[in-house]
Structures are given as structure tokens and as C-alpha cells.
C-alpha positions in Angstrom: 9.0 30.5 28.9 12.5 29.2 28.3 15.3 31.7 27.4 15.7 30.5 23.8 12.0 31.1 23.1 12.2 34.5 24.7 15.2 35.5 22.6 13.4 34.4 19.5 10.4 36.6 20.3 12.8 39.6 20.8 14.4 38.9 17.4 10.9 38.7 15.8 10.0 42.0 17.3 13.2 43.6 15.9 12.5 42.1 12.5 9.2 43.8 12.4 10.9 47.2 12.3 12.2 48.4 8.9 14.9 51.1 8.7 14.5 53.2 5.6 17.4 55.1 3.9 18.2 58.5 5.7 16.5 61.6 4.3 18.1 64.8 5.2 20.1 63.0 7.9 16.9 61.7 9.5 16.4 57.9 9.8 12.8 56.9 9.1 11.6 53.9 11.2 8.4 52.1 10.0 6.8 49.8 12.5 5.4 46.7 10.8 1.9 45.6 12.0 1.8 42.2 13.7 -1.4 41.2 11.9 -2.8 41.8 8.4 -6.5 41.3 8.1 -7.7 40.6 4.6 -11.3 40.2 3.4 -13.4 40.3 0.2 -16.6 42.2 1.2 -19.9 41.9 -0.5 -21.2 44.8 -2.7 -22.3 47.8 -0.6 -25.6 48.2 -2.5 -27.9 46.5 0.0 -28.4 49.1 2.9 -28.2 46.5 5.7 -25.1 44.8 4.3 -23.5 48.2 3.8 -24.1 49.1 7.5 -22.8 45.9 9.0 -19.7 45.8 6.7 -18.9 49.4 7.6 -19.3 48.5 11.3 -17.0 45.6 11.0 -14.2 47.2 9.0 -14.3 50.3 11.2 -13.8 48.1 14.3 -10.7 46.6 12.6 -9.2 50.0 12.0 -9.4 50.8 15.7 -7.2 47.8 16.6 -3.5 48.4 17.5 -0.8 46.6 15.5 -3.2 45.7 12.7 -3.4 46.6 9.0 -6.4 46.0 6.8 -6.6 44.9 3.1 -9.9 44.8 1.3 -10.0 42.7 -1.9 -12.2 43.0 -4.9 -14.1 45.5 -7.1 -17.6 45.1 -5.7 -19.9 48.2 -5.9 -18.9 50.8 -3.3 -15.8 48.9 -2.0 -13.3 51.4 -3.3 -15.2 54.3 -1.8 -15.5 52.6 1.6 -11.8 51.7 1.7 -10.9 55.3 1.0 -13.4 56.5 3.6 -12.0 54.2 6.3 -8.4 54.7 5.4 -7.6 51.0 4.5 -5.8 49.4 1.6 -7.8 48.3 -1.4 -6.6 45.8 -4.0 -9.2 45.2 -6.8 -7.3 42.6 -8.8 -8.5 39.4 -7.2 -9.0 36.3 -9.4 -12.6 35.2 -9.7 -14.5 32.1 -10.8 -16.8 31.9 -13.8 -19.6 33.4 -11.8 -17.5 36.4 -10.7 -17.0 35.3 -7.1 -13.4 35.8 -5.6 -11.2 32.7 -5.1 -9.6 32.0 -1.8 -6.3 31.1 -3.4 -6.0 34.5 -5.0 -7.0 36.3 -1.8 -4.2 34.5 0.1 -1.7 35.3 -2.6 -2.5 39.0 -2.7 -2.4 39.2 1.1 1.1 37.6 1.2 2.4 39.8 -1.6 1.2 43.0 0.0 1.9 42.4 3.6 5.0 42.5 5.8 3.1 41.2 8.9 4.1 38.2 10.9 0.5 37.0 11.0 -2.2 36.9 8.4 -5.9 36.7 9.0 -8.7 36.0 6.5 -12.0 37.3 8.0 -15.6 37.8 6.9 -16.6 41.4 6.4 -19.5 41.2 8.9 -17.3 40.4 12.0 -16.8 43.0 14.7 -13.4 42.6 16.4 -12.4 44.0 19.8 -8.9 44.5 21.4 -9.0 41.0 23.0 -8.5 39.6 19.4 -5.1 41.2 19.1 -4.1 40.0 22.6 -5.1 36.5 21.8 -2.9 36.6 18.7 0.0 37.9 20.7 -0.4 35.1 23.2 -0.6 32.4 20.5 2.6 33.6 18.8 4.4 33.3 22.0 3.2 29.7 22.6 3.4 28.0 19.1 5.4 28.5 15.9 2.8 27.0 13.6 -0.9 27.3 14.4 -4.3 28.5 13.3 -6.4 30.6 15.7 -10.2 30.5 15.5 -13.2 30.8 17.7 -17.0 30.5 18.0 -18.8 33.7 17.2 -21.6 35.6 19.0 -24.5 36.2 16.6 -25.8 39.7 17.0 -28.9 41.4 15.6 -28.1 45.0 14.5 -29.6 47.3 11.9 -27.9 50.6 12.5 -24.3 52.0 12.4 -22.3 51.7 15.6 -21.3 54.9 17.4 -17.6 54.3 17.9 -17.3 57.0 20.6 -15.4 56.3 23.8 -16.7 53.2 25.6 -18.3 51.6 22.5 -16.5 48.3 23.2 -18.0 47.8 26.7 -21.5 48.8 25.4 -21.2 46.3 22.5 -20.1 43.5 24.9 -23.1 44.1 27.1 -25.5 44.3 24.2 -24.1 41.1 22.6 -24.3 39.2 25.9 -27.9 40.3 26.5 -28.9 38.7 23.2 -26.9 35.6 24.3 -26.5 34.0 20.8 -23.2 32.1 21.0 -23.1 30.2 17.7 -22.6 26.5 17.8 -19.0 25.3 17.1 -19.6 25.0 13.4 -18.6 27.5 10.7 -15.6 29.7 11.2 -15.5 33.4 10.3 -11.8 34.0 10.6 -8.5 32.2 10.5 -5.4 33.8 11.9 -2.0 32.1 11.2 1.7 32.7 10.7 2.9 33.4 7.2 4.7 30.0 7.1 1.3 28.3 7.1 -1.3 27.8 4.3 1.2 28.5 1.5 -0.7 26.3 -0.9 -4.5 26.8 -0.9 -6.9 25.3 -3.5 -9.1 27.6 -5.7 -12.0 27.6 -3.2 -14.8 30.0 -3.8 -15.4 32.6 -1.0 -18.8 32.8 0.5 -19.7 29.1 -0.1 -19.5 26.2 2.2 -16.6 23.8 2.7 -13.4 25.9 2.5 -13.4 26.9 6.2 -13.7 23.3 7.3 -10.8 22.4 5.0 -8.7 25.0 6.8 -9.1 23.1 10.1 -8.5 19.7 8.3 -5.3 21.1 6.7 -3.9 22.2 10.1 -4.7 18.9 11.7 -3.0 17.0 8.8 0.1 19.2 9.0 0.3 18.9 12.8 -0.1 22.6 13.5 -1.8 23.7 16.7 -5.5 24.4 16.1 -6.3 26.9 18.8 -9.9 27.7 19.9 -9.8 31.1 21.6 -13.5 31.3 22.4 -12.8 31.5 26.2 -10.5 34.5 25.6 -12.3 36.7 23.1 -15.6 38.0 21.8 -16.2 38.3 18.1 -19.6 39.5 17.0 -21.2 38.3 13.8 -23.8 40.8 12.6 -26.8 38.7 11.5 -28.1 39.1 7.9 -30.2 37.3 5.3 -28.9 35.7 2.1 -30.6 38.1 -0.3 -27.1 39.0 -1.7 -26.6 35.4 -3.0 -28.3 34.1 -6.2 -31.9 33.3 -5.6 -31.5 34.2 -1.9 -30.3 30.7 -1.1 -27.9 29.9 1.8 -24.3 29.5 0.9 -24.4 25.7 1.2 -27.1 25.3 -1.5 -25.0 26.7 -4.3 -23.1 24.7 -6.9 -19.8 26.3 -5.9 -20.1 24.5 -2.6 -20.0 21.2 -4.5 -16.8 22.4 -6.2 -15.3 23.4 -2.9 -16.0 20.0 -1.5 -14.3 18.4 -4.5 -11.2 20.7 -4.1 -11.1 19.8 -0.4 -10.7 16.1 -1.2 -14.2 14.9 -0.4 -16.9 15.1 2.3 -14.8 13.7 5.1 -12.4 16.7 4.8 -15.1 19.3 5.2 -16.6 17.8 8.4 -13.9 19.5 10.5 -15.1 22.2 12.9 -14.0 24.0 16.0 -14.7 20.7 17.8 -11.5 19.5 16.2 -9.4 22.2 17.9 -6.3 20.7 19.7 -6.1 23.5 22.2 -8.1 26.2 23.8 -6.5 29.6 24.8 -7.5 30.3 28.4 -5.9 33.1 30.5 -2.9 33.3 28.2 -2.2 29.5 28.4 -3.0 26.6 26.0 -5.0 23.8 27.6 -6.5 20.7 26.1 -10.3 21.1 25.4 -12.5 19.4 28.0 -14.4 16.4 26.8 -18.0 17.2 26.1 -20.8 15.1 24.5 -20.2 16.9 21.2 -16.5 16.3 21.3 -17.0 12.7 22.2 -19.4 12.2 19.3 -16.9 13.8 17.0 -14.1 11.6 18.1 -16.2 8.6 17.7 -17.1 9.7 14.2 -13.4 10.1 13.3 -12.8 6.6 14.7 -15.5 5.1 12.5 -14.1 7.0 9.4 -10.7 5.5 10.2 -11.8 1.9 10.5 -14.2 2.0 7.5 -11.8 4.0 5.2 -12.0 1.2 2.5 -15.7 1.6 1.9 -17.2 4.0 -0.7 -17.5 7.6 0.5 -21.3 7.7 0.5 -21.4 4.6 2.7 -18.8 6.0 5.1 -20.9 9.1 5.4 -24.0 7.1 6.3 -22.1 5.1 8.9 -20.1 7.9 10.5 -22.1 11.1 10.5 -24.1 11.7 13.8 -27.0 13.3 11.9 -27.5 10.1 10.0 -27.6 8.2 13.3 -30.4 10.5 14.6 -32.5 10.0 11.5 -32.2 6.2 11.7 -33.1 6.2 15.4 -36.1 8.5 14.8 -37.2 6.3 11.9 -36.8 3.1 14.0 -38.9 4.4 16.9 -41.3 6.7 15.1 -41.8 4.8 11.9 
């Protein structure tokens, strides 16, 4: 690291310390957390949802250099926030169906945080100390970035015992189930406060907005850092009974509105495969070319050369899933 960059990091560290006015000749020094996690949990009425959300939020509170803000007024949220000792802000703006808007969540997080980094995260994700270490490494290496990763899907139906050694026990259990999710769908985005200052009114818990986050970073030229090789984040599996008619998030009308706000189908095709770097052993490296990444790059190439065609036609030409259907139809009738 060059000296100028090192000095900048020292200054950043100093700025995260706020000196309050003296009281009785004693100076009070408040240490600002590096990261503010913010989330809009589901209602705590379903027993399984309540268990996994408590598991997740509790794991966040055990991280060093992190504060937690829970947004919304869902049933049981205020009580859980008080129980776990985290901040609760109920006044999030919602859509007509009563679902929180991403834009409002970002605004509230900015207004109520002094952290250098913000992180929107789903309330079913268990975090471990390697998450904070990855954030610290990223901030040393890039000024503007978004940090994301693949998740490990994990079947769990009971509260975690957060006694000493729980992290290693969890890691072992997650690895035994061996459910590393494909590089599609992102459950957290960590970024400096200078990024994502203008976010559309996406609906949380519906498809499309997370893909737009990656698209936005690529368009702005920020580093998109996949830290899958450096961390383990555990997604506690659940059904969709909390959503209307029990349908998956991508089958709801708010998903269509999210796609419109994102600027169309092409902008919500971005996934972790579009990361520009991977974080490995504290260093940023270019992702290795795989068949999935090659296919994605070829898709982007087709979209670029056929940009003048109607959107639906471009989708049929460029999307790999459409190719597979055509090949199957050609050979299997």
C-alpha cells in the first residue's frame, strides 16, 4: 500500500471518533462503528420466521465495529429490537400494499448512521466475524465499491445457542449440508456512504432490485467485489407462506414494477457473475473464467450488438435459458 493511501486510512479512522463536550472535566469519546447494517424484517408471527430472524439479528449484534438498525412496524419487531438491544425505526415509507420501499430504507439508514459503510441485508442471514474482516479489507483497497457474495443455504428450525464456539459449530454444520447457492440473487450489499445516493422506489422482498444494485455499480464504474472465497454467510431456508398466496417473490406484481423502475429486463439480469473482482486472502483478483462467466459475457456481447431491437426480441436472442429451450425443442421436438 502506498503512503498516501495509508495516511488516508489513518485519517478515516480518526474521523470515526467523535469528541463530545466535556462533562465534569471528563471528555467523552464515542467510537463510531465501521458498518451500519439495516434491514426490514418480516412480521414475527410465523414461528419459523421468528426463529430464523432472531438467529440472524443476534449474530449481527455479536460482530465488532457494527451497529444494527431495524426498519418497519411489523408485528413483534419493536419487541425483538428491544430484546436484542438494536435500534428500531418504524417510519419507513411503504407502497400501496404496505411493503417497505428500498429508497426509504436507504434514506433512513443514511440519516441515522455515522458509519463509513452501510449494508442492506435480509433478516434471515447469519453473519460471522469474517464478514467484518472482508469489509475492512475492501475499504483499504477501493474507495467506491459494493461488496457481495454467494450464500450458503442452511436448513434450521430451532434457535441457535450462541454460547462460546457457536461460530465453528455453525460453519461445520453448514458445510455438511453443502448447499452453496448459485451466483444469482444477493442477500446483502455493503458499500461506502458515497455510493447509492439515489435509489429508485423498489419494493423490498420482490425480485429485480438486487440485480439493479450490481448493474448500477457496473455503470458507475465502482468495483463489484465478490467475497465468496473469503467469507461464509448462511441463509436460513424458509418457505414463502409469508407472501400473498404463498407465491415466490418473483411471481408478484411488485416485481414487474421493480423491473420497470430498474430500466427494463436487461438491467435486472446482473448477478454475482458480473463481479469485477474477487476478494481472496486480503487481495483483489480478477475472477477466473468459467463456463457460466463466459456465457454471461457472451450474453452481454449479444445485448450490445442488438441494442436497436425491441426489448422482447433482445431477450429471446441473448438469454442463455432461451437458447436451451430452443435446442431442446430442435432435438426433442
